[in-house]
C-alpha positions as CSV (number, residue, x, y, z in Angstrom):
1,X,0.0,0.0,0.0
2,X,1.6,3.3,-1.1
3,X,2.2,6.0,1.6
4,X,-0.7,8.5,1.2
5,X,0.7,11.0,3.6
6,X,1.3,14.3,1.9
7,X,3.4,17.2,3.2
8,X,4.3,20.6,2.0
9,X,7.9,21.7,1.3
10,X,8.2,25.5,1.7
11,X,11.3,27.4,0.8
12,X,11.7,31.1,1.5
13,X,14.4,32.9,-0.4
14,X,15.1,36.6,-0.1
15,X,17.8,38.5,-2.0
16,X,18.4,42.0,-3.3
17,X,17.8,43.0,-6.9
18,X,18.6,46.2,-8.7
19,X,15.4,46.4,-10.8
20,X,11.9,44.9,-11.0
21,X,12.8,43.4,-14.4
22,X,15.7,41.5,-12.8
23,X,13.4,40.1,-10.1
24,X,10.9,39.0,-12.8
25,X,13.7,37.2,-14.7
26,X,14.7,35.3,-11.5
27,X,11.1,34.4,-11.0
28,X,10.9,33.0,-14.5
29,X,14.0,30.9,-13.9
30,X,12.6,29.5,-10.6
31,X,9.2,28.8,-12.3
32,X,11.0,26.8,-15.1
33,X,12.9,24.7,-12.5
34,X,9.7,23.8,-10.8
35,X,7.7,23.2,-14.0
36,X,7.7,19.4,-13.5
37,X,5.9,19.7,-10.2
38,X,2.3,20.2,-11.2
39,X,1.0,21.3,-7.8
40,X,3.9,23.8,-7.2
41,X,2.8,27.3,-6.2
42,X,5.0,30.4,-6.3
43,X,4.3,33.5,-4.3
44,X,6.2,36.4,-5.8
45,X,6.5,39.9,-4.3
46,X,8.8,42.8,-4.4
47,X,9.4,45.0,-1.3
48,X,11.8,47.6,-0.2
49,X,14.8,46.6,1.9
50,X,14.0,47.5,5.5
51,X,16.2,50.2,7.1
52,X,18.7,48.8,9.6
53,X,18.0,50.4,13.1
54,X,20.7,52.9,14.1
55,X,22.9,52.0,17.1
56,X,22.3,54.1,20.1
């Protein structure tokens, strides 16, 4: 009897980019790598890099 247990693999990767276009190109490459996984979901977002708190 095959194992019917299913789990989710979640990987969170954050890295700086110079432009929105560069980020979209990386997203396309990641999508291509995961193309063989029919149920794969990609959550894509761009956000500003948070300011580092200043030392007191």
